[in-house]
Every structure is written in C-alpha cells, then in structure tokens.
C-alpha positions in Angstrom: -9.1 -75.3 -97.8 -11.1 -77.1 -100.6 -9.5 -80.2 -100.1 -9.5 -80.4 -96.6 -13.7 -79.6 -97.1 -13.8 -82.5 -99.1 -11.8 -84.3 -96.3 -13.9 -83.3 -93.3 -17.6 -84.1 -93.6 -19.5 -80.9 -92.2 -16.3 -78.6 -92.4 -17.3 -75.4 -95.1 -15.8 -72.2 -96.4 -17.4 -69.2 -97.2 -16.1 -66.1 -98.6 -17.9 -62.8 -97.3 -17.5 -59.2 -98.7 -17.0 -56.4 -96.4 -19.9 -54.0 -98.5 -20.2 -50.6 -97.6 -23.4 -50.7 -95.4 -21.5 -53.5 -93.3 -21.4 -52.3 -89.5 -18.1 -53.6 -89.7 -16.4 -51.9 -92.3 -13.4 -49.5 -90.1 -14.0 -51.7 -87.3 -11.4 -54.0 -86.2 -12.3 -58.1 -86.4 -12.4 -58.6 -82.5 -15.2 -56.6 -82.5 -17.3 -58.9 -84.1 -16.5 -61.9 -81.8 -17.4 -64.1 -84.6 -15.4 -67.4 -83.0 -17.5 -66.9 -80.0 -20.8 -65.8 -81.5 -20.7 -68.5 -84.4 -18.2 -71.2 -83.4 -17.0 -70.3 -87.1 -13.5 -69.0 -87.8 -12.1 -66.3 -89.8 -9.2 -67.8 -91.6 -8.0 -65.0 -94.1 -9.2 -61.6 -95.4 -8.6 -60.7 -99.2 -8.0 -57.2 -99.9 -6.9 -55.4 -102.8 -5.5 -58.9 -104.1 -3.3 -59.4 -100.7 -4.2 -62.6 -99.0 -4.2 -61.3 -95.4 -3.8 -64.9 -93.3 -4.8 -65.6 -89.9 -6.0 -62.4 -89.4 -5.2 -61.1 -85.6 -8.4 -59.4 -83.9 -6.8 -55.8 -84.2 -6.7 -56.4 -88.5 -9.5 -53.8 -89.2 -11.9 -54.8 -91.9 -12.5 -52.5 -95.0 -15.5 -52.1 -98.0 -14.2 -54.4 -100.4 -12.8 -57.0 -98.1 -13.7 -60.7 -98.6 -13.4 -62.7 -95.6 -13.1 -66.1 -95.5 -14.5 -68.7 -93.1 -14.2 -71.8 -91.8 -16.5 -73.6 -90.4 -20.2 -76.0 -89.9 -22.4 -74.0 -92.9 -24.2 -73.3 -90.0 -21.4 -70.8 -88.4 -20.3 -69.6 -91.8 -23.9 -68.7 -92.4 -24.1 -67.0 -89.1 -20.8 -64.7 -89.7 -22.1 -64.0 -92.9 -25.2 -62.5 -90.8 -23.0 -60.8 -88.3 -20.7 -59.2 -90.8 -23.8 -57.9 -92.9 -25.9 -56.7 -90.0 -24.4 -57.0 -86.7 
C-alpha cells in the first residue's frame, strides 16, 4: 500500500482503531456505510495480529481491531470520524 500511495497522487491510507466507545464495536462493517458516505474503502481489518483482507459487509468490528482505510485524505479522515462517533 505504501508503494501505491507514492505512485498515485492524492491516495492515502489510514489505520483507524476500534475503541470500546466506538458505536461500531460489535456491529458489522456494512452498518457504517463508509464507502457510500465517504468514497473511501476499508481494505483490511487487523485483529490480534491477523489480517482480514477485503472484509465483507457482515464482518463484525470488535474493540482492538485496526481498520485499514484507503482513499483521499478527506475520505479517510471521515471514516475515522464515523468509526469513532457514528
């Protein structure tokens, strides 16, 4: 991803933690509708050292997950806001 980011101007990646107070802790990825709302994509979730690439809409987030987001800086920041506060 880092190499792709260098090659494509305007593309960024962000790692977003799922915290205990996230409204998405215990809820499926599809509930967040991040792609529709921001244009950014969740490309992976890291849980307990294991990478879940291209998670499906029914993938349930849990506290401690790290969500890997790709998109514009504005889009990835918006995803972080959604996952933090709804």
